[in-house]
LOVOKE-469254 format. One record per atom (N, C-alpha, C): x, y, z; residue in one letter. Coordinates in steps of 0.05 Angstrom, whole numbers, plus 5000, padded with zeros to 4 digits. Layout:
N
XYZa ...
***
This chain:
398
501749765000m 500050005000m 501750255000m 501050454983n 502350704984n 500650905001n 501951045019v 500551235036v 501551515030v 499651695025l 500251975020l 499952115047l 502052235056v 502052385081v 501852685075v 499852815087i 499253095081i 499553255107i 500953485105n 501253665128n 500653945118n 498254045124c 497454305114c 497954525135c 499254735126g 499554975142g 497655185130g 497755425142s 495955635133s 496355715104s 498855705095s 499455785067s 501355585054s 501455345065s 503255135054s 502054865055s 503154675040l 502254395041l 504754225036l 505554075057k 507753885054k 506653605049k 508153445034y 507153185028y 509452985025y 508752735030q 510552505023q 508852275014q 509752134994l 508451884986l 510351664994l 509351485012i 510951285024i 509851005018i 511650825009n 510850545006n 510850415033n 508550325042a 508250235070a 509849975075a 510149815054a 511449555058a 514449595062a 515749755045s 518649795046s 519350045063s 517350215068e 517650475081e 519550665066e 519650615040a 521250795022a 519551035015a 520951265014v 519551515005v 519651524975v 517351504962l 517251514933l 517551794922l 516451984937a 516652264929a 515852434953a 516952684953s 516152874974s 516253154963s 515053334978g 515153604968g 513553794984g 513354044975i 511954254989i 510754454970i 508254524975c 507054754961c 507254994979c 508355204968e 508855444984e 507255684973e 506555864991r 505156114984r 502456064971r 500955874984i 498255824975i 496456074980i 495056154960g 493356394962g 494956654961g 497556634956i 499256874955i 500756874928i 501357114918e 502857124893e 505556994897e 506556874875g 509156734876g 509056454886g 506756324883g 506456054892g 508155854875g 509055644889k 510655444875k 510455174889k 510954964874l 511154694885l 513954594880l 515254494901v 517954374898v 517554074903v 518053914883h 517553624883h 520253484882h 520753304902k 523253164904k 522952874899k 524752764881l 524652484875l 526752334891l 526552064893p 528451904909p 531351944901p 531752014876s 534452064865s 535752314877s 534052484889g 534952744898g 534252964879g 533452894855e 532653104836e 530253254846e 530353524842k 528153694850k 526953824826k 524253814824i 522853954803i 521254174815i 521654414805t 520154654816t 518054734795t 515554744805i 513354824788i 512255094799i 512655304784e 511655564792e 508855604782e 506955604801e 504155624793e 502555744816e 500755934810h 499156054830h 497055844840h 496755824866m 494755644878m 492755814894m 490255814885d 488255984898d 487755894927d 487755634931d 487155524957d 488355244960d 487755114983h 488854844988h 487654634969h 485254684959m 484154494940m 485854494914m 486554734905t 488154764881t 490954644886t 492054684910a 494654574917a 494654274917a 492554164930t 492353864931t 492153744904t 490553874886k 490253774859k 492953784844k 494453994849l 497154024836l 498953804846l 498853744872v 500553524883v 499753254870v 497253194868l 496352944856l 497052924826l 496753154812d 497553164784d 500553114781d 502153224799t 505053194798t 505852904804t 504552784823l 505252504830l 504552314807l 502652384791t 501852204768t 502852304741t 504452524741n 505452634716n 507252424702n 506852404676e 508352194661e 511352254659e 512152504664n 515052564662n 516452544689n 515252654711h 516652644737h 514852534759h 512652404751g 510952274771g 512152004780g 511051894801v 512151634812v 509951424813v 507451494806i 505351294803i 503851354778i 502451144768k 501051184742k 498251304746k 496951244769s 494351354774s 493851374804s 491751524811l 491151564839l 490251304852l 489451104836s 488650844847s 490950714862s 493450804858e 495750684872e 496150804900e 494451004907i 494551114934i 492450964951i 493350814970g 491550644986g 490250795010g 491651005020a 490551155043a 491951415045a 490751605059v 491951865064v 492051915094v 494451995103g 494752055131g 495152355134g 493452475151h 493552765155h 494652835183h 496553015183r 497453125209r 495453325219r 494353275243l 492553455256l 493853555282l 493853815286v 495353925308v 493953875335v 491353955337h 490053955364h 487553775364h 487553575381g 485253405384g 483953435412g 484953625427g 483853665454g 484053415470g 482053375487e 481853125503e 480152915488e 479252985464k 477452805450k 478952565437k 481552605431f 482952405416f 485552325431f 485752075439s 488151985452s 489851805434s 488951805408g 490451645388g 489551725361g 490751605341s 490051655313s 487251535307s 485951645287t 483151555282t 482451575253t 480751395244l 479651415217l 477951675215l 478351825194i 476852085192i 474052035182i 472152125198t 469352115191t 468152395194t 465652435187d 464352695191d 464352765220d 463952565238e 463852615266e 466652705276e 468752585266v 471452665274v 472052945265v 471253015240i 471653285230i 470253495248i 467853425256k 466353615274k 467853645300k 468853425311a 470253435337a 472853595335a 474253575312v 476653735308v 475954025305v 473754085292e 472854365289e 472354495316e 471354335335e 470754435362e 473354505377e 475654405367c 478254475379c 479654705365c 478254825346n 479555035330n 480555275346n 479055335368d 479855565383d 482355505400d 483155255402l 485555175416l 487955185397l 487455175371a 489655195352a 488555335327a 488055595330p 486755755308p 488355775283p 491055755285l 492755775261l 492955505246l 492855285262h 493455025251h 491054855243h 489154825262n 486954635257n 485254705233n 484554965228p 482955025204p 484454945179p 487054995178a 488654925154a 488654625150a 489054475173n 489054185171n 486454075160n 484254195169l 481554115160l 481054175130l 482254395121i 481954465092i 483354245076i 485654145085g 487053935071g 485353675070g 483953615091i 482153385092i 479953415072i 478653645072e 476453695053e 477353675025e 479753775019a 480753764992a 481153474983a 482353315000c 482853024993c 480252874991c 478252945007k 475652805006k 474352854979k 474653094969k 473353154943k 474853034919k 477453034921l 479052934899l 479552634900l 479452514924m 479752224927m 477552114946m 475052134937p 472752074955p 472751784966p 473951594953n 473751324962n 476251224976n 478151394980v 480651324994v 480451375024v 480951175041p 480751215069p 482851415079p 482051585099m 483751785110m 483951755140m 486351805150v 486851775179v 487952045190v 486952125213g 487952355227g 489952275249g 492352395248v 494452335268v 494952595283v 494352595309f 494352845325f 497052895338f 497853145337d 500253235351d 499953205382d 497553235391t 496953235420t 496552945431t 496052755414a 495152485423a 497152345441a 499652355434f 501752205449f 501852295478f 501252555482h 501552665509h 498952625526h 496952495516q 494552455531q 494852255554q 497252135555t 497851955578t 498852105602t 499252375599m 500252525622m 498252505646m 499352475670p 497552465693p 496452745700p 494352745715r 492952995722r 494853195735r 496653095752k 498553275766k 500453425746k 500753315722a 502553435702a 501053625684a 498453575679f 497153735659f 495353965670f 494853965696l 493154175707l 494854425713l 493654665708y 494854915714y 493855015742y 495455205753g 494655315779g 492755545777g 490555495763i 488455695760i 485855575769i 483755725773p 481155615782p 480355365765p 479755155780y 479154895767y 476754915748y 475055115752e 472655145735e 473455195706e 475855315701y 476655365673y 477355105659y 478354915674y 478754655662y 476154515657y 474254535676q 471654405674q 470054525651q 470154785648k 468554925628k 469854925600k 472454985600y 473855035574y 476154845568y 476654645586k 478854455583k 481554595580k 481854805597v 484454945598v 486454775613v 488454665600r 490354475612r 492754455593r 494754325602r 497054265585r 496354035566r 496854075540y 496353865520y 498953765508y 500853945503g 503353865490g 503053835460g 505253855446f 505253835417f 507753685408f 508153665382h 510353505370h 510053215378h 507553135385g 507252865396g 508052645377g 507652675351t 508452475332t 511452435332t 512952655334s 515852645335s 516752515361s 515652605384h 516452495410h 515852195411h 513652115400s 512951825400s 514951665383s 515551765359y 517351625341y 520151615353y 521151835363v 523951855373v 524251695398v 522351705416s 522551555442s 522651255437s 521151165416k 521250875410k 524050805398k 525050985380r 527650935369r 529950925390r 529651105410v 531651115431v 531850845445v 529450725451v 529450465464v 530850255448v 530450255421d 531750065404d 534750115401d 535450365396v 538250435391v 539950395416v 538850455440c 540350435465c 540050165479c 538449995467g 538049725478g 536649725505g 534649895508l 533149915532l 530649735532l 529549695555d 527049545558d 524849745557d 523149735536k 520949935533k 519249955558k 518749725571n 516949715594n 518349785620n 520949845619n 522449935642n 524550135633n 523650365623s 525450555611s 524650845619s 526651015621k 526151295627k 527751465606k 526251595589v 527451725565v 526552015564v 528352195558i 527752475553i 528352535524i 526352655510v 526652725482v 526753025479v 528853135467c 529053415462c 528553475432c 526153555426h 525453625398h 526053925394h 528353975382l 529354255380l 529454345351l 527454495343g 527354615317g 526654905320g 525355025300n 524455295303n 522255305324n 520655095325g 518955045348g 520354835364g 520254845390a 521754655406a 520254565431a 520554305438s 519254205462s 520853965472s 520453905497i 521853685510i 519653505523i 520053245523s 518153065536s 519652875554s 518252785575a 519152575593a 517452325587a 518752115579v 517351875570v 518151635588v 516251535603k 516751315621k 515351065611k 516850855607n 515750595597n 514050635572n 515050805554g 513650845528g 511451045529g 510851165552e 508551355554e 509551635562e 508451835550s 509152115558s 507852175585s 509552265604i 508552345630i 508752645635i 510152785617d 510253075619d 511553185593d 510853435587t 512053565563t 511953865566t 513654005552s 514154285558s 512054475546s 510954405523m 508854575511m 506254535526m 504454735525g 502154725542g 499454725528g 497754905536l 495154935523l 495554995493l 497655145488t 498455215460t 501455165458t 502555185433p 505455145430p 507155375440p 505955575453l 507555805462l 509155755488l 508155565504e 509455515530e 511955345527e 513755365546g 516055185547g 518655325541g 520155205523l 522855295516l 522855555500l 525055695501l 525455915482l 525555795454l 524255915435m 524155805408m 524956005387m 524555955362g 525356135341g 524156405344g 521556425346t 520156675349t 518256675373t 517956445387r 516156425410r 517656465436r 516356595455c 517756675479c 518256445498c 516556235498g 516756025518g 515756125545g 516756005566d 515756075593d 516356365600d 514356515609i 514756785619i 512756825642i 513257035658d 511457115679d 508957225665d 506557115670p 504157215656p 503657515660p 504557625682a 504157915687a 505658085667a 507557975653i 508958125632i 507058225611i 504958065605i 503058135585i 501658395592i 500658415617e 499358665626e 501258895627e 503658845637f 505659055640f 506359185613f 506959025593i 507759135567i 505259265554i 502959145557a 500559255545a 500059535554a 500459585581h 500059855592h 502260045583h 504759945583k 506960115576k 506960195547k 506160015530e 506260065501e 503560125488e 501460115505n 498760165496n 497959965474n 498359715480l 497759495460l 495359325469l 493959215450s 491759035456s 492758755462s 491058585473i 491958315479i 492758165454i 491258215432d 491958085406d 494758175397d 495358425400e 497958525392e 500258415409e 499758385435i 501658265453i 502157975445i 499957825440m 500257545433m 501757505407m 501357695389d 502857695363d 505857725369d 506557905387i 509357945394i 510557695407i 509057565425l 510057335440l 510357095421l 508657075401n 508756845382n 510656885359n 510857135349k 512257185324k 514757365325k 515057505347k 517257695349k 519057655373k 518657435387s 520157385411s 522157155407s 522656995427g 524456775424g 527256865417g 528656705401m 531356765393m 531457025376m 529357065360l 529257305344l 529157555362l 527457545382g 527057775399g 529457825417g 530557615429v 532757655448v 535257745433v 535657645409s 538157715394s 537857965377s 535358015368n 534858235349n 536358185323n 536957935318l 538557855294l 537057665276l 536257435288s 535157215271s 533657015289s 531756875277s 530456655291s 531756395285s 533756395267d 535056155258d 537656105275d 537855885288s 540155825305s 542755815290s 542655745264r 545055745248r 546156025244r 544356215240d 545356495237d 546556585264d 545356505286l 546456595312l 549156465318l 549356205311e 551956065315e 554156205299e 553556275274d 555556415257d 556256685269d 554256835278a 554757095289a 556357075315a 555656875331a 557156845357a 560056775351a 560556615331a 563356535324a 564956785315a 563556985305e 564857235297e 565057435320e 564157355344g 564357525368g 561857685374g 559657645360n 557257805365n 556057735393n 556057935411e 555157895438e 552157835440e 550557955422d 547657905422d 547057615416d 548557505397a 548257225390a 549157045413a 551357105425k 552356945447k 550356935470k 549257175476r 547357195498r 544857015493r 543957025468t 541556865461t 542056565462t 544356485453i 545056195454i 545256105482i 546356265500e 546656195528e 543856155541e 542056335535v 539356315546v 537956065535v 538256025509y 536955795496y 537855535508y 540555495510n 541655245520n 540955205549n 541055425565y 540455395593y 537555305598y 535655415582r 532855335585r 532555035579r 533954935559i 533854655552i 534854485575i 537154555586a 538354405607a 536554405632a 535354635637k 533554655661k 531154475658k 529954455635y 527754275631y 528553985633y 530853915622i 531853645625i 532153575654i 533253755670g 533553705698g 530953655712g 528953815706s 526253785719s 525053515711s 525553435686y 524353175677y 525752935688y 528352965694i 529752755708i 528452715736i 527652925748t 526152915774t 523452775770t 521952865749a 519352745744a 519452445738a 521652365725l 521952085718l 523251925741l 524352075761n 525951945783n 528351805771n 529751935753g 532051825740g 531851845710g 533851765696v 533751765666v 535751565655v 534851415635d 536651225621d 537951345597d 536451505582a 537451615557a 536151885551a 537752055538i 536852315529i 537352335499i 535252415484a 535552425454a 535252715445a 536852785425f 536653045412f 535552995384f 533553145376t 532353105350t 531353365338t 530353355313a 529353585297a 531753755288a 531153965272g 533254105257g 535654205274g 535154325297v 537354425314v 538554195329v 536954025341g 537953805358g 539653615342g 538953565317e 540353365301e 542953485289e 543053745286n 545253865270n 547054065285n 546754085311n 548354275325n 550054145347n 552454055341p 554153925361p 554854095385p 555254355380d 555954545402d 553654555422d 551254575413l 548954575431l 548854325448l 549254095435r 549153845451r 551353835472r 553753935465t 555853935484t 555254125508t 554254365501e 553654555522e 551454465540e 549254365529v 547054265545v 547954035564v 549453855553c 550353625568c 552353695590c 553753925587s 555654015607s 554254065633s 551654135632y 550054185657y 549453915671y 549853695657l 549053435667l 551353265676l 553653385679e 556053225686e 555853105714e 554253235731f 553853125758f 552452855758f 551152795736l 549752535732l 551652325721l 554052405715g 555952215702g 555652205672g 554452425661v 554252445632v 556852525619v 557752365599k 560252425585k 559752415555k 560552615541i 560252625512i 562852545498i 562552375478d 564852305461d 564952525438d 566852705439q 566852925421q 567152845392q 568452625387e 568752535359e 566052435348e 564652275364k 562052185356k 560052415354k 560452625370n 558552845370n 558853025346n 560852985330k 561253155306k 559253115284k 557652905287i 555752825265i 553453025264i 552153025241r 549753195237r 547653015223r 545253005234g 543052875221g 543252575218g 544852445236k 545052155234k 544352035261k 543451785260e 542551645285e 545051515298e 545751615322v 548151515335v 548151585364v 549351415380i 549851475409i 552351645410i 552251875423i 554552055424i 555852065451i 554751915470s 556051905497s 558251695496s 560051715516t 562251515518t 561151255529t 562751045527d 561850785536d 561350785566d 562850945581d 562650945610d 560751165621d 559351305603s 557451505611s 555151365625s 554251475648k 552051355663k 549351395651k 549151585633v 546651625618v 547351625588v 545851485572k 546351475543k 545251735531k 546851865514i 546052105500i 546152035470i 544052085456c 543952015428c 542652225410c 543252205385v 541952365364v 540152185348v 537652255346i 535652085332i 534152275312i 534752265286p 533252425267p 530252355269p 528652555272t 525752505273t 524652435245t 522452305244n 521252235219n 518152225223n 517052465225e 514152485231e 512452365208e 513452405184e 511852305161e 511651995162e 513951865168l 513951575170l 512151485193l 512251635215a 510551565238a 507651585231a 506951805216i 504151835207i 503351615188i 505151535170a 504551315151a 504051055166a 505650995186r 505350755202r 502650755217r 501950985229e 499451005243e 497150975223e 497351085200t 495251065180t 494750785171t 496950635166v 496650355158v 495350195180v 496250235205a 495150085228a 492150135231a 491250385227i 488450445230i 486750325207i 487850355183v 486450265159v 486149955160v 488249825169n 488249525170n 486249425191n 485549585211k 483549505230k 480849475218k 
***
């Protein structure tokens, strides 16, 4: 069976076509600037060849049709017809408390996801548009929703409740949900295999460090805590998101700058994080380059970023009552040896030792700690698309 994995953003659509039997990626790509001038599709073949199609896409329906036409194109397509697509797996960001696992998409499921739209106003509506587009273009192909929040639904009450009046949880389900669940699930399972741990007796911390970043504590294969909260704004310092702050800062700045709550939230989501602290860039690569040239703003930002990561790891070691392995994943975690060295320097009291030669790698699956390190430290490239494909096949086969 070939599974088409779809990940819709507000103005983008990422896709992969995966052969479920071999788990080979037959094609992948992204539609950019949907509904905006300058739209294009970048289509990548297994050979590494990239085909760029510059075409305006009015909406996600147009983009989805362009993807399907590209996949079946006689010159650079990888299948002869849409009948070769056995299922579609959709990344869905927020399922609230309604979904603790992946599910076959039905009208009832779509309605339930719509009810979570106010919890993820930027992501859920776009995800739903992708579903509707696929329903119209491939009406007989089964579709599965894989939720970012589902993996963290195993968190105990003591981990997900906030210190606010309980009535807000009862009335509006205000609680910690966590995100990047598909990545945390995939990576935590790979850590068990790579490090030779017993899944049913394991304590793993996963550091998903990209432009968006989160950390999870995984005990015996289940998430017991994670750094993102009701929304993806809580937790670590990120590319443009502030992470943890004193809530009173919102009122303080609003009064000082005469800003509305919407304007403040825009600042906290889009103008803060590494971009805001450095006033240079939201990209850690730019900051690393600037720091190497002696830029003090970049150095300061990197120090804050790494410290926040180490502090969360420390708190999750407490939550787990120990730790067997710590994994670094996603764009920054997989490709920044200096960050891994700096973060792990805070953990030397645990007997953590990094092998600097092994740590020089980027984007490869490897244990980077020394043989005598008391905690295994590893790099595990995430593969959310493969995880979504696996979930899709499992649901469809049921």
